[in-house]
PLY file of the C-alpha trace (Angstrom):
ply
format ascii 1.0
element vertex 392
property float x
property float y
property float z
element edge 391
property int vertex1
property int vertex2
end_header
12.08 48.29 84.87
14.26 51.32 84.29
12.17 53.42 86.65
12.66 50.74 89.22
16.44 51.10 88.72
16.14 54.91 89.25
16.56 55.69 85.60
13.21 57.43 85.14
14.43 59.66 82.36
15.55 56.69 80.24
12.16 55.04 80.93
10.22 58.06 79.76
12.40 58.10 76.51
11.51 54.52 75.90
7.84 55.20 76.24
8.09 58.23 74.08
9.75 56.01 71.32
6.69 53.68 71.39
4.17 56.53 71.11
6.11 58.28 68.35
6.71 55.17 66.14
3.18 53.80 66.29
1.14 56.73 67.17
-1.20 56.57 64.11
-1.64 52.72 64.11
-5.16 51.34 63.31
-4.35 48.04 64.70
-6.21 47.71 68.08
-3.52 45.34 69.69
-0.66 47.70 68.73
-2.67 50.80 69.77
-3.19 48.99 73.16
0.67 48.90 73.44
0.92 52.66 72.58
-1.80 53.37 75.24
0.17 51.40 77.79
3.23 53.53 76.98
1.34 56.68 77.63
-0.05 55.24 80.93
3.39 54.06 82.06
4.93 57.49 81.23
2.18 59.03 83.24
2.91 56.79 86.26
6.62 57.63 86.20
5.82 61.40 85.92
3.65 60.91 89.05
6.46 59.26 90.85
8.61 62.18 89.98
6.12 64.55 91.52
5.07 65.83 88.10
1.43 65.14 88.37
0.23 67.80 85.97
2.38 66.24 83.26
1.08 62.90 84.16
-2.49 64.26 83.52
-1.47 65.11 79.96
-0.49 61.61 79.30
-3.65 60.12 80.50
-5.58 62.75 78.39
-3.80 61.52 75.29
-5.17 57.94 75.85
-8.73 59.11 76.57
-8.63 61.53 73.54
-7.13 59.22 71.06
-9.12 56.18 71.60
-12.28 57.62 73.24
-14.75 55.97 71.02
-13.03 52.61 70.47
-15.17 49.55 70.27
-12.32 47.21 71.13
-12.77 45.93 74.78
-8.99 45.77 75.46
-8.41 49.24 74.29
-11.48 50.54 76.04
-10.04 49.01 79.30
-6.91 51.21 78.63
-9.09 54.24 78.08
-11.07 53.54 81.20
-7.79 53.07 83.09
-6.56 56.40 81.78
-9.72 58.11 83.41
-8.96 56.37 86.60
-5.32 57.34 86.57
-6.25 60.92 85.65
-8.77 60.97 88.66
-5.96 59.73 90.99
-3.51 62.33 89.71
-6.14 65.21 90.16
-6.60 64.00 93.81
-2.94 64.35 94.25
-3.21 67.94 93.04
-6.07 68.54 95.42
-8.72 68.79 92.78
-11.13 66.32 94.16
-14.21 67.47 92.48
-12.56 66.94 89.05
-11.34 63.62 90.25
-14.81 62.49 91.07
-15.88 63.57 87.57
-13.34 61.17 86.11
-14.66 58.25 88.16
-18.17 59.04 87.25
-17.23 59.16 83.53
-15.88 55.48 83.69
-19.15 54.39 85.33
-21.29 56.13 82.85
-19.46 54.97 79.74
-18.79 51.29 80.59
-21.09 50.61 83.59
-23.08 48.05 81.68
-20.08 46.12 80.01
-20.00 42.36 80.19
-16.28 42.25 79.62
-14.73 41.27 83.02
-11.53 43.18 82.53
-13.42 46.31 81.68
-15.90 45.71 84.46
-12.96 45.48 86.93
-11.79 48.92 85.94
-15.42 50.27 86.29
-15.71 48.58 89.75
-12.38 50.21 90.70
-13.79 53.60 89.73
-16.78 53.11 92.04
-14.31 52.29 94.79
-12.05 55.31 94.06
-15.09 57.65 94.26
-16.16 56.01 97.49
-12.69 56.65 98.88
-12.83 60.27 97.92
-16.21 60.73 99.53
-15.01 59.02 102.69
-12.07 61.47 103.01
-14.65 64.26 102.66
-16.59 62.84 105.53
-19.49 61.68 103.30
-19.30 58.05 104.60
-22.91 57.12 103.76
-22.39 58.08 100.20
-19.05 56.12 100.14
-20.91 53.07 101.33
-23.35 53.46 98.47
-20.46 53.17 96.01
-19.13 50.10 97.70
-22.65 48.52 97.73
-22.93 49.32 93.99
-19.97 47.17 93.24
-21.23 44.21 95.28
-24.61 44.57 93.71
-23.43 44.66 90.12
-20.66 42.06 90.19
-21.26 40.10 93.44
-21.82 36.86 91.54
-18.92 37.07 89.15
-16.80 34.04 88.56
-13.92 36.06 87.21
-11.01 36.12 89.79
-9.78 39.63 88.92
-13.21 41.12 89.09
-14.05 39.09 92.27
-10.96 40.57 93.96
-12.47 44.13 93.28
-15.69 43.03 94.79
-13.87 41.67 97.86
-12.16 45.05 98.12
-15.68 46.59 98.15
-16.71 44.46 101.05
-13.51 45.28 102.99
-13.79 48.98 102.33
-17.43 48.98 103.55
-16.38 47.18 106.62
-13.63 49.83 107.36
-16.22 52.58 106.64
-18.70 51.02 109.17
-15.99 50.58 111.80
-15.20 54.33 111.38
-18.95 54.92 112.18
-18.64 52.81 115.29
-20.72 50.06 113.80
-18.25 47.20 114.47
-20.69 44.44 114.40
-21.93 45.48 111.01
-18.42 45.65 109.78
-17.68 42.06 110.92
-20.45 40.98 108.71
-18.81 42.58 105.65
-15.49 40.73 106.43
-17.49 37.46 106.89
-18.98 37.91 103.53
-15.56 37.83 101.88
-14.70 34.57 103.62
-17.98 32.98 102.78
-17.82 33.81 99.11
-14.25 33.10 98.27
-12.87 31.22 101.17
-11.77 28.26 98.97
-10.39 30.23 96.13
-7.11 29.07 94.68
-6.38 32.59 93.06
-3.59 34.07 94.94
-4.77 37.71 94.54
-8.31 36.86 95.64
-6.77 34.64 98.51
-4.96 37.80 99.64
-8.26 39.58 99.95
-9.79 36.66 101.96
-6.80 36.55 104.19
-7.10 40.33 104.62
-10.73 39.89 105.69
-9.73 37.44 108.36
-7.07 40.01 109.58
-9.73 42.80 109.55
-12.29 40.64 111.38
-9.57 39.93 113.89
-8.78 43.52 114.58
-12.55 44.45 114.82
-12.96 41.63 117.37
-10.09 42.96 119.26
-11.88 46.31 119.43
-14.80 44.48 120.92
-12.58 42.96 123.55
-13.27 39.51 122.11
-9.56 38.72 122.12
-9.79 34.90 122.02
-11.88 35.17 118.80
-9.35 37.64 117.34
-6.52 35.13 117.91
-8.59 32.47 116.16
-8.77 34.78 113.17
-5.09 35.45 112.98
-4.35 31.65 113.35
-6.75 30.85 110.57
-4.67 32.95 108.18
-1.51 31.30 109.28
-2.95 27.86 108.89
-4.58 28.36 105.55
-1.85 30.24 103.83
1.33 29.90 105.94
3.26 28.06 103.30
2.33 30.29 100.32
5.02 31.20 97.88
3.20 34.33 96.68
4.90 37.41 98.20
1.65 39.49 98.48
-0.16 36.78 100.31
2.81 35.91 102.51
2.87 39.57 103.59
-0.76 39.22 104.84
0.23 35.98 106.67
3.25 37.84 108.21
0.93 40.54 109.35
-1.27 37.95 111.08
1.65 36.67 113.03
2.58 40.34 113.97
-1.05 41.01 114.91
-1.13 37.90 117.09
2.12 38.85 118.66
0.92 42.31 119.54
-2.21 41.00 121.08
-0.42 38.40 123.12
2.12 41.20 124.26
-0.81 43.32 125.36
-2.18 40.49 127.48
1.24 40.11 129.25
2.17 36.90 127.39
5.41 38.27 126.06
7.29 34.94 125.49
4.51 33.86 123.28
4.55 37.16 121.54
8.25 36.77 120.72
7.61 33.36 119.31
5.22 35.00 116.78
7.92 37.59 115.80
10.50 34.86 115.48
8.22 32.95 113.19
8.04 35.87 110.75
11.85 36.03 110.69
12.25 32.30 110.31
9.78 31.96 107.40
10.61 34.96 105.33
14.01 36.32 106.71
15.66 35.89 103.37
12.98 37.42 101.06
13.87 39.69 98.23
10.42 41.14 98.15
10.41 44.70 99.66
6.93 44.50 101.12
7.44 41.21 102.83
10.86 42.26 103.92
9.21 45.28 105.61
7.17 42.80 107.63
10.30 40.97 108.64
11.89 44.34 109.63
8.70 44.96 111.78
9.10 41.63 113.44
12.73 42.56 114.50
11.57 45.98 115.73
8.72 44.47 117.72
10.88 41.89 119.15
13.41 44.52 120.15
10.72 46.59 121.92
9.44 43.54 123.72
12.92 42.64 125.01
13.35 46.21 126.16
10.21 45.99 128.19
11.58 42.77 129.83
14.70 44.75 130.78
16.85 42.88 128.24
18.30 45.93 126.47
21.38 44.32 125.08
19.28 41.72 123.34
17.02 44.55 122.13
20.03 46.24 120.51
20.83 43.04 118.56
17.29 43.07 117.02
17.77 46.69 115.93
21.26 45.82 114.48
19.53 42.98 112.35
17.51 45.63 110.61
20.20 48.07 109.84
22.60 45.36 108.76
20.15 43.42 106.48
18.71 46.36 104.56
21.61 48.75 104.92
21.52 49.71 101.32
17.82 49.58 100.50
16.40 52.02 98.10
12.78 51.11 99.05
11.27 54.12 100.89
9.13 52.07 103.34
11.96 49.75 104.18
14.36 52.75 104.48
11.99 54.24 107.07
12.18 50.94 109.07
15.93 51.07 109.00
15.75 54.69 110.32
13.38 53.47 113.05
15.95 50.86 113.97
18.61 53.42 114.29
16.46 55.62 116.40
15.38 52.74 118.57
18.88 51.64 119.15
19.70 55.29 120.03
17.05 55.42 122.58
18.05 52.14 124.11
21.64 53.26 124.43
20.46 56.52 126.12
18.48 54.46 128.63
21.86 52.65 129.36
23.70 55.85 129.86
25.68 55.40 126.69
25.01 58.97 125.22
27.92 59.11 122.84
26.88 55.82 121.20
23.39 56.99 121.00
24.49 60.17 119.24
26.26 57.94 116.66
22.96 56.24 115.94
21.21 59.57 115.33
23.95 60.76 113.17
23.34 57.75 110.94
19.78 58.86 110.31
20.65 62.52 109.52
23.63 61.51 107.34
21.63 58.98 105.32
18.39 60.79 104.94
18.98 64.25 105.73
18.11 65.32 102.24
15.16 63.03 101.73
11.87 64.20 100.53
9.98 61.29 101.98
7.52 62.58 104.73
8.31 59.61 107.10
12.01 59.98 106.77
11.82 63.80 107.14
10.03 63.28 110.51
12.71 60.69 111.54
15.51 62.95 110.68
13.90 65.74 112.72
13.48 63.31 115.62
17.12 62.36 115.36
18.27 65.96 115.38
15.98 66.70 118.38
17.68 63.92 120.45
21.10 65.00 119.59
20.24 68.63 120.81
18.94 67.28 124.03
22.00 65.09 124.61
24.24 67.97 123.75
22.48 70.11 126.31
22.95 67.41 128.95
26.68 67.08 128.33
0 1
1 2
2 3
3 4
4 5
5 6
6 7
7 8
8 9
9 10
10 11
11 12
12 13
13 14
14 15
15 16
16 17
17 18
18 19
19 20
20 21
21 22
22 23
23 24
24 25
25 26
26 27
27 28
28 29
29 30
30 31
31 32
32 33
33 34
34 35
35 36
36 37
37 38
38 39
39 40
40 41
41 42
42 43
43 44
44 45
45 46
46 47
47 48
48 49
49 50
50 51
51 52
52 53
53 54
54 55
55 56
56 57
57 58
58 59
59 60
60 61
61 62
62 63
63 64
64 65
65 66
66 67
67 68
68 69
69 70
70 71
71 72
72 73
73 74
74 75
75 76
76 77
77 78
78 79
79 80
80 81
81 82
82 83
83 84
84 85
85 86
86 87
87 88
88 89
89 90
90 91
91 92
92 93
93 94
94 95
95 96
96 97
97 98
98 99
99 100
100 101
101 102
102 103
103 104
104 105
105 106
106 107
107 108
108 109
109 110
110 111
111 112
112 113
113 114
114 115
115 116
116 117
117 118
118 119
119 120
120 121
121 122
122 123
123 124
124 125
125 126
126 127
127 128
128 129
129 130
130 131
131 132
132 133
133 134
134 135
135 136
136 137
137 138
138 139
139 140
140 141
141 142
142 143
143 144
144 145
145 146
146 147
147 148
148 149
149 150
150 151
151 152
152 153
153 154
154 155
155 156
156 157
157 158
158 159
159 160
160 161
161 162
162 163
163 164
164 165
165 166
166 167
167 168
168 169
169 170
170 171
171 172
172 173
173 174
174 175
175 176
176 177
177 178
178 179
179 180
180 181
181 182
182 183
183 184
184 185
185 186
186 187
187 188
188 189
189 190
190 191
191 192
192 193
193 194
194 195
195 196
196 197
197 198
198 199
199 200
200 201
201 202
202 203
203 204
204 205
205 206
206 207
207 208
208 209
209 210
210 211
211 212
212 213
213 214
214 215
215 216
216 217
217 218
218 219
219 220
220 221
221 222
222 223
223 224
224 225
225 226
226 227
227 228
228 229
229 230
230 231
231 232
232 233
233 234
234 235
235 236
236 237
237 238
238 239
239 240
240 241
241 242
242 243
243 244
244 245
245 246
246 247
247 248
248 249
249 250
250 251
251 252
252 253
253 254
254 255
255 256
256 257
257 258
258 259
259 260
260 261
261 262
262 263
263 264
264 265
265 266
266 267
267 268
268 269
269 270
270 271
271 272
272 273
273 274
274 275
275 276
276 277
277 278
278 279
279 280
280 281
281 282
282 283
283 284
284 285
285 286
286 287
287 288
288 289
289 290
290 291
291 292
292 293
293 294
294 295
295 296
296 297
297 298
298 299
299 300
300 301
301 302
302 303
303 304
304 305
305 306
306 307
307 308
308 309
309 310
310 311
311 312
312 313
313 314
314 315
315 316
316 317
317 318
318 319
319 320
320 321
321 322
322 323
323 324
324 325
325 326
326 327
327 328
328 329
329 330
330 331
331 332
332 333
333 334
334 335
335 336
336 337
337 338
338 339
339 340
340 341
341 342
342 343
343 344
344 345
345 346
346 347
347 348
348 349
349 350
350 351
351 352
352 353
353 354
354 355
355 356
356 357
357 358
358 359
359 360
360 361
361 362
362 363
363 364
364 365
365 366
366 367
367 368
368 369
369 370
370 371
371 372
372 373
373 374
374 375
375 376
376 377
377 378
378 379
379 380
380 381
381 382
382 383
383 384
384 385
385 386
386 387
387 388
388 389
389 390
390 391
């Protein structure tokens, strides 16, 4: 919680306190808590950009309890290998990262413990993702197939969610190879296997499969079928109270809106964007709020295309007003987008001075940001200001 509040140093102190007090415990349950402290400290250090130090924390877990027979503690050790792999990827040490993922599969690949198996399955997927970034897509698909083969019949929801992720990842990989029809089969598999699940995390995967299938069908110019997929998501889970699942539903509305807009049905597109705002406009969840912000921005762009610039500006103002003080990086980037969009609209109306004010907001608020998206947006704001200064 402290790291969420921006008090990372205090959070690290708390984790150190746990590790110091119970470092030598022989109680597996308490040892699991100590391992959690090391893992949490590592995660905080990664957020702070100190990946090398994070790796040291993960090493502590792997070294201290490497030979444990306790399944819960073994899950922590396996998670440490996973986390170490991810940190090494961040440092550009991909071969070492793959070694970490292989270690998980070698040590615990035959486990019958669902929680531990979920970590192993995640290791296969992590290795697949690395291979895909290296252009070794066929090998990546092999990793994804391994997950489906080993645990495809599991009845454990958490493990099933990882298997569903494997099908989704394989579908995406096949799309990248231009094999869209084969990708659609992977997305269908998720719906067939878990279409009636009541588990919210697994339901999110099923909903994501419908979304992915819709996008694939769009790529094949089968737009009516794509709309059917998006509608299916809204129909099945439109009233969910789970924020993660609701974010997928919101994405379905946005995808349908974009498709309708591309077909020249702008009024219907606006209805989709309005639906997102109406349903989740007051959410406190950052990810879901980001979808709401996207809806405002999309509606604004649509209204601009219809020549209704003043109404478009109102949409952009909604974003900057609602999330004016956000500390969430993704949401902050959308606020910056709203300032930039409003500036561009004001430029088109010949109101250059007002446009500059919008660009100034971006540079003043995020001029010292180290977030790549915000850095790019600040650069764009500065560029527009220079152009307008040259025109004056």
